[in-house]
C-alpha positions as CSV (number, residue, x, y, z in Angstrom):
1,X,-45.6,-44.6,-53.5
2,X,-44.7,-43.0,-56.8
3,X,-41.3,-43.3,-58.4
4,X,-40.2,-39.8,-57.5
5,X,-40.8,-40.3,-53.8
6,X,-39.0,-43.6,-53.8
7,X,-36.1,-42.0,-55.6
8,X,-35.9,-39.2,-53.0
9,X,-36.0,-41.7,-50.1
10,X,-33.3,-43.8,-51.7
11,X,-31.0,-40.9,-52.5
12,X,-31.2,-39.4,-49.1
13,X,-30.5,-42.7,-47.4
14,X,-27.5,-43.3,-49.7
15,X,-26.2,-39.9,-48.6
16,X,-26.3,-41.1,-45.0
17,X,-24.5,-44.3,-46.0
18,X,-21.8,-42.4,-48.0
19,X,-20.6,-40.6,-44.8
20,X,-18.0,-42.7,-43.0
21,X,-19.8,-42.6,-39.6
22,X,-23.2,-41.7,-41.1
23,X,-25.1,-44.9,-40.4
24,X,-23.8,-45.0,-36.8
25,X,-24.6,-41.3,-36.2
26,X,-28.1,-41.7,-37.6
27,X,-28.8,-44.8,-35.5
28,X,-27.5,-43.1,-32.3
29,X,-29.7,-40.0,-33.0
30,X,-32.7,-42.1,-33.7
31,X,-32.6,-44.1,-30.5
32,X,-31.8,-41.0,-28.4
33,X,-34.9,-39.3,-29.8
34,X,-37.0,-42.4,-29.5
35,X,-36.1,-43.1,-25.8
36,X,-36.5,-39.4,-24.9
37,X,-39.9,-39.1,-26.4
38,X,-41.2,-42.6,-25.6
39,X,-39.1,-43.9,-22.7
40,X,-41.2,-47.0,-22.3
41,X,-39.7,-48.3,-25.6
42,X,-36.2,-48.6,-23.9
43,X,-37.5,-51.8,-22.3
44,X,-37.8,-53.5,-25.8
45,X,-34.0,-53.3,-26.3
46,X,-30.9,-54.8,-24.6
47,X,-28.6,-52.8,-22.4
48,X,-25.8,-52.9,-25.1
49,X,-27.1,-51.2,-28.2
50,X,-24.2,-51.6,-30.7
51,X,-25.7,-54.6,-32.5
52,X,-29.1,-53.2,-32.4
53,X,-27.9,-50.0,-34.1
54,X,-26.3,-52.0,-36.9
55,X,-29.5,-54.0,-37.4
56,X,-31.6,-50.8,-37.6
57,X,-29.5,-49.4,-40.5
58,X,-29.4,-52.8,-42.3
59,X,-33.2,-53.2,-42.0
60,X,-33.8,-49.6,-43.3
61,X,-31.4,-50.2,-46.2
62,X,-33.0,-53.5,-47.1
63,X,-36.5,-52.0,-47.2
64,X,-35.5,-48.8,-49.0
65,X,-33.8,-50.8,-51.8
66,X,-37.0,-52.7,-52.4
67,X,-39.7,-50.1,-52.1
68,X,-40.7,-50.6,-55.7
69,X,-41.0,-54.4,-55.3
70,X,-44.4,-54.0,-53.8
71,X,-45.5,-57.6,-53.2
72,X,-42.2,-58.8,-51.9
73,X,-41.6,-55.9,-49.5
74,X,-45.1,-55.9,-48.2
75,X,-44.8,-59.6,-47.3
76,X,-41.4,-59.0,-45.6
77,X,-42.9,-56.2,-43.6
78,X,-45.9,-58.3,-42.6
79,X,-43.5,-61.0,-41.3
80,X,-41.6,-58.3,-39.3
81,X,-44.8,-57.1,-37.9
82,X,-45.8,-60.5,-36.7
83,X,-42.3,-61.0,-35.3
84,X,-42.4,-57.7,-33.4
85,X,-45.4,-58.9,-31.4
86,X,-42.9,-60.6,-29.1
87,X,-41.8,-57.1,-27.8
88,X,-45.3,-56.0,-26.9
89,X,-45.3,-53.3,-29.6
90,X,-48.5,-51.3,-30.0
91,X,-49.7,-49.0,-32.9
92,X,-48.6,-46.0,-30.8
93,X,-45.0,-47.3,-30.8
94,X,-45.0,-47.5,-34.6
95,X,-46.0,-43.8,-34.7
96,X,-43.2,-42.9,-32.2
97,X,-40.6,-44.9,-34.2
98,X,-41.6,-43.1,-37.4
99,X,-41.5,-39.7,-35.9
100,X,-38.1,-40.4,-34.3
101,X,-36.6,-41.6,-37.6
102,X,-37.9,-38.5,-39.4
103,X,-36.3,-36.3,-36.7
104,X,-33.0,-38.2,-36.9
105,X,-32.9,-37.9,-40.7
106,X,-33.7,-34.2,-40.6
107,X,-31.0,-33.6,-38.0
108,X,-28.5,-35.5,-40.0
109,X,-29.0,-33.5,-43.2
110,X,-30.7,-30.3,-42.1
111,X,-29.3,-28.3,-44.9
112,X,-30.7,-30.7,-47.5
113,X,-34.0,-31.4,-45.8
114,X,-37.0,-30.1,-47.9
115,X,-40.7,-30.4,-47.6
116,X,-40.7,-32.7,-50.6
117,X,-38.2,-35.0,-48.9
118,X,-40.0,-34.9,-45.7
119,X,-43.3,-35.9,-47.4
120,X,-41.5,-38.7,-49.3
121,X,-40.1,-40.2,-46.0
122,X,-43.5,-39.8,-44.3
123,X,-45.2,-41.7,-47.1
124,X,-42.6,-44.5,-47.0
125,X,-42.9,-44.8,-43.2
126,X,-46.7,-44.8,-43.5
127,X,-46.6,-47.8,-45.9
128,X,-44.0,-49.6,-43.7
129,X,-45.9,-49.1,-40.4
130,X,-49.3,-49.9,-41.9
131,X,-48.0,-53.2,-43.3
132,X,-46.4,-54.2,-40.0
133,X,-49.4,-53.1,-37.8
134,X,-52.0,-54.7,-40.0
135,X,-50.1,-58.1,-40.0
136,X,-49.5,-57.9,-36.2
137,X,-53.1,-57.0,-35.4
138,X,-54.5,-59.8,-37.6
139,X,-52.5,-62.4,-35.8
140,X,-54.3,-64.5,-33.2
141,X,-51.6,-66.9,-32.0
142,X,-49.0,-66.3,-29.2
143,X,-46.5,-63.5,-29.8
144,X,-43.6,-66.0,-29.3
145,X,-43.1,-69.7,-28.7
146,X,-41.1,-71.5,-26.1
147,X,-39.0,-74.6,-26.6
148,X,-36.9,-76.9,-24.4
149,X,-33.4,-78.0,-25.3
150,X,-33.2,-81.7,-25.7
151,X,-29.8,-82.1,-27.3
152,X,-26.7,-79.9,-27.8
153,X,-23.7,-81.1,-29.7
154,X,-20.4,-79.3,-30.5
155,X,-19.7,-80.4,-34.1
156,X,-16.5,-78.4,-34.6
157,X,-14.8,-75.7,-32.5
158,X,-17.2,-72.8,-32.3
159,X,-20.2,-74.5,-33.9
160,X,-23.0,-76.3,-32.1
161,X,-26.1,-78.2,-33.3
162,X,-29.0,-77.6,-30.9
163,X,-32.3,-79.6,-31.0
164,X,-35.3,-78.4,-29.1
165,X,-38.8,-79.6,-28.4
166,X,-41.5,-76.9,-29.0
167,X,-44.1,-76.7,-26.3
168,X,-46.9,-75.6,-28.7
169,X,-47.5,-75.9,-32.4
170,X,-45.3,-73.6,-34.5
171,X,-45.4,-73.4,-38.3
172,X,-42.6,-72.1,-40.6
173,X,-41.5,-72.6,-44.2
174,X,-38.3,-74.5,-44.7
175,X,-35.7,-71.9,-45.6
176,X,-37.1,-69.1,-43.3
177,X,-35.3,-67.8,-40.2
178,X,-36.6,-66.9,-36.7
179,X,-35.4,-64.7,-33.8
180,X,-34.3,-66.6,-30.8
181,X,-33.7,-65.5,-27.2
182,X,-31.9,-67.5,-24.5
183,X,-32.1,-66.9,-20.7
184,X,-28.4,-66.0,-20.5
185,X,-28.9,-63.0,-22.8
186,X,-32.3,-61.4,-22.0
187,X,-33.7,-59.0,-24.6
188,X,-31.0,-60.0,-27.0
189,X,-32.3,-61.8,-30.1
190,X,-30.2,-63.9,-32.5
191,X,-31.6,-64.8,-35.9
192,X,-31.3,-68.5,-36.8
193,X,-32.5,-70.7,-39.6
194,X,-34.2,-74.0,-38.7
195,X,-32.1,-76.8,-40.2
196,X,-35.1,-79.2,-40.4
197,X,-38.5,-78.7,-42.1
198,X,-41.6,-78.1,-39.9
199,X,-43.3,-81.3,-38.8
200,X,-45.8,-82.6,-36.3
201,X,-43.2,-83.8,-33.8
202,X,-42.5,-80.2,-32.7
203,X,-38.7,-80.8,-32.8
204,X,-36.7,-77.9,-34.3
205,X,-32.9,-77.9,-34.9
206,X,-30.5,-75.0,-35.2
207,X,-26.9,-74.8,-36.3
208,X,-25.1,-72.0,-34.5
209,X,-21.6,-70.5,-35.0
210,X,-20.1,-68.5,-32.1
211,X,-19.3,-65.1,-33.7
212,X,-16.1,-63.6,-32.3
213,X,-17.1,-60.6,-30.1
214,X,-20.8,-61.5,-30.4
215,X,-23.1,-61.0,-27.5
216,X,-25.5,-64.0,-28.0
217,X,-24.0,-66.7,-30.2
218,X,-21.0,-67.5,-28.0
219,X,-23.4,-68.1,-25.1
220,X,-25.6,-70.3,-27.3
221,X,-22.7,-72.4,-28.4
222,X,-20.8,-72.8,-25.0
223,X,-23.4,-72.4,-22.3
224,X,-26.5,-74.3,-23.7
225,X,-27.6,-77.3,-21.6
226,X,-30.3,-79.9,-22.0
227,X,-33.4,-78.6,-20.2
228,X,-32.8,-74.9,-21.0
229,X,-35.7,-72.9,-22.3
230,X,-35.5,-70.8,-25.5
231,X,-38.0,-68.3,-26.8
232,X,-38.6,-68.2,-30.6
233,X,-40.2,-65.5,-32.6
234,X,-42.4,-65.7,-35.7
235,X,-40.8,-66.9,-39.0
236,X,-39.3,-64.3,-41.4
237,X,-37.7,-64.6,-44.8
238,X,-38.4,-65.2,-48.5
239,X,-36.4,-68.4,-49.0
240,X,-38.1,-71.7,-49.5
241,X,-39.1,-74.1,-52.2
242,X,-40.6,-72.2,-55.2
243,X,-44.1,-73.0,-56.2
244,X,-43.0,-73.9,-59.7
245,X,-40.9,-77.0,-60.6
246,X,-37.7,-75.3,-61.6
247,X,-34.4,-76.9,-60.8
248,X,-32.5,-75.4,-57.9
249,X,-29.0,-74.1,-57.4
250,X,-28.2,-73.7,-53.7
251,X,-25.0,-72.1,-52.4
252,X,-24.2,-71.9,-48.7
253,X,-21.2,-71.0,-46.5
254,X,-20.8,-72.4,-43.0
255,X,-23.9,-72.6,-40.9
256,X,-25.8,-71.0,-43.8
257,X,-26.3,-74.6,-44.9
258,X,-29.2,-74.8,-42.4
259,X,-31.8,-73.0,-44.5
260,X,-30.9,-75.1,-47.6
261,X,-30.7,-78.4,-45.7
262,X,-34.2,-77.9,-44.4
263,X,-35.5,-77.5,-48.0
264,X,-33.6,-80.6,-49.2
265,X,-35.1,-82.6,-46.3
266,X,-38.5,-81.3,-47.3
267,X,-37.9,-82.5,-50.9
268,X,-36.9,-85.9,-49.6
269,X,-40.0,-86.1,-47.5
270,X,-42.2,-85.1,-50.5
271,X,-40.6,-87.9,-52.6
272,X,-39.1,-85.5,-55.2
273,X,-38.1,-87.2,-58.4
274,X,-38.2,-84.5,-61.0
275,X,-36.5,-81.4,-59.6
276,X,-32.8,-81.4,-59.9
277,X,-30.8,-79.8,-57.0
278,X,-27.2,-78.8,-57.0
279,X,-25.7,-77.7,-53.7
280,X,-22.3,-75.9,-53.4
281,X,-21.4,-76.2,-49.7
282,X,-18.5,-73.9,-48.7
283,X,-16.3,-72.8,-45.8
284,X,-13.0,-71.3,-45.0
285,X,-11.5,-74.7,-44.0
286,X,-12.5,-78.3,-44.9
287,X,-13.7,-78.8,-41.3
288,X,-16.2,-76.0,-41.7
289,X,-18.2,-78.4,-43.9
290,X,-19.4,-80.2,-40.7
291,X,-22.7,-81.3,-42.2
292,X,-21.2,-82.9,-45.3
293,X,-21.6,-86.6,-44.2
294,X,-25.4,-86.1,-44.0
295,X,-25.6,-84.3,-47.4
296,X,-23.6,-87.2,-48.9
297,X,-26.0,-89.7,-47.5
298,X,-28.9,-87.8,-48.9
299,X,-27.2,-87.5,-52.3
300,X,-26.4,-91.2,-52.3
301,X,-30.1,-92.1,-51.8
302,X,-31.6,-89.4,-54.1
303,X,-30.2,-89.1,-57.6
304,X,-31.6,-85.6,-58.1
305,X,-29.3,-84.2,-55.5
306,X,-25.6,-83.2,-56.3
307,X,-23.4,-81.9,-53.5
308,X,-20.1,-80.0,-54.3
309,X,-17.9,-79.4,-51.2
310,X,-15.7,-76.2,-51.5
311,X,-13.2,-74.7,-49.1
312,X,-11.0,-71.6,-49.4
313,X,-8.1,-73.3,-47.7
314,X,-6.8,-76.7,-48.7
315,X,-5.8,-77.8,-45.1
316,X,-7.6,-77.6,-41.7
317,X,-6.3,-75.2,-39.0
318,X,-3.9,-76.5,-36.5
319,X,-6.5,-76.9,-33.8
320,X,-8.7,-79.3,-35.8
321,X,-7.1,-82.7,-35.6
322,X,-9.9,-85.0,-36.9
323,X,-9.2,-86.5,-40.3
324,X,-11.2,-85.1,-43.2
325,X,-14.0,-87.6,-44.2
326,X,-13.5,-89.2,-47.6
327,X,-16.3,-88.8,-50.1
328,X,-18.2,-92.0,-50.8
329,X,-18.0,-93.6,-54.2
330,X,-19.8,-91.4,-56.7
331,X,-19.7,-88.2,-54.6
332,X,-17.9,-85.0,-55.7
333,X,-14.4,-84.4,-54.1
334,X,-13.8,-81.2,-52.3
335,X,-12.6,-78.2,-54.4
336,X,-10.3,-75.5,-53.1
337,X,-11.1,-71.9,-54.0
338,X,-13.8,-69.2,-53.8
339,X,-17.2,-70.6,-54.1
340,X,-18.5,-67.9,-56.4
341,X,-15.8,-68.5,-58.9
342,X,-16.2,-72.3,-58.7
343,X,-20.0,-72.1,-59.1
344,X,-19.8,-70.0,-62.3
345,X,-17.1,-72.2,-63.7
346,X,-19.1,-75.4,-63.1
347,X,-22.0,-75.0,-65.5
348,X,-24.7,-72.9,-67.0
349,X,-27.2,-72.1,-64.3
350,X,-29.7,-70.2,-66.4
351,X,-33.3,-71.0,-65.6
352,X,-32.5,-72.2,-62.1
353,X,-34.0,-70.9,-58.9
354,X,-30.8,-69.8,-57.1
355,X,-30.5,-69.3,-53.4
356,X,-27.5,-67.8,-51.5
357,X,-27.1,-68.2,-47.7
358,X,-24.1,-67.4,-45.6
359,X,-21.7,-64.7,-44.8
360,X,-22.4,-61.2,-46.3
361,X,-19.1,-61.3,-48.2
362,X,-19.8,-64.7,-49.8
363,X,-23.4,-63.6,-50.8
364,X,-22.2,-60.3,-52.3
365,X,-19.2,-61.8,-54.2
366,X,-21.2,-64.8,-55.5
367,X,-24.0,-62.5,-56.6
368,X,-21.5,-60.4,-58.5
369,X,-20.0,-63.3,-60.3
370,X,-23.5,-64.7,-61.2
371,X,-24.4,-61.4,-62.7
372,X,-21.1,-61.2,-64.6
373,X,-21.9,-64.5,-66.4
374,X,-25.4,-63.3,-67.4
375,X,-27.6,-64.8,-64.7
376,X,-31.0,-63.1,-64.4
377,X,-30.9,-61.3,-61.0
378,X,-34.6,-62.0,-60.6
379,X,-33.8,-65.7,-60.2
380,X,-31.3,-65.2,-57.3
381,X,-32.7,-65.0,-53.8
382,X,-31.0,-64.3,-50.5
383,X,-32.4,-62.9,-47.2
384,X,-30.8,-59.9,-45.4
385,X,-27.7,-60.9,-43.4
386,X,-28.7,-62.0,-39.9
């Protein structure tokens, strides 16, 4: 795509986002048109569509913002294409989706819709659908993978660690995320990051927080039992150990530690001795740092790893009665405050490969602070909120 077409696509989508109910109206219109023109596609989606509508807008925004980052966005789209195989999507469905989105956009801004804008969007959607279809059609393995729950532990209120045994080989890069479906919530997929690197044992671990008002995560946290079967989609995401040997700065909030923990464990398995890794592990309360004891153990045995615990509140909530673990000798004490502010005040992170994983607010605010102190944005990586 040329720069003018990209600019037209971006500006028109920003116009949608600028309207208070614009994204919701666009998503509702899109799905109404899609289901009317291609009723068989309704079977791909859950009965309740509110979360799905939010994901649609977020996905479009993510791609539109990166249309000029050719290599990165094509790889992301290829991953999405492989993941969408789990729905039984065909080439005809991609065409139907593109036509429905064009119609929804045109309906939204009819007075501003021009032939030039129409052409720009059709070019963008042709690139997107081609990348996804080519990747999906080139894949030979199963469209999704099944796994059996072998352990489920409530680590703090509202957070569970679930370990599963995969029934067939499954490969992912430490740092990526996958879509997961449980029997209690059919056709509802939750994105989770494996907390352990891929290995031959076929055991995979997830850390899950029950999101208030969520459809899927509360069921995963409170209703999961040993022996349950989960379905797992293809891996997605750009996070992972870089090919170079640059030192790492890793920043996580809550269960976002999963994607970073998997990479740290991979470095341990590889016998890393040269790459320095600084991890800022944050949460609202001290108890949210549930995985801190393991990280301390890893840091104690590996001098290249430094762990800095951070919590916004100094004390735990009333419902958490367990005592806060004391840091071992030589480990950093917990700091109270906003993690972005603490990170930027703790050193010069120029030249580091920086990864941010966690809540959207944490990622955005920390990104802002890193830019404010002169960090090159090309060195900072985070995947879309999921």
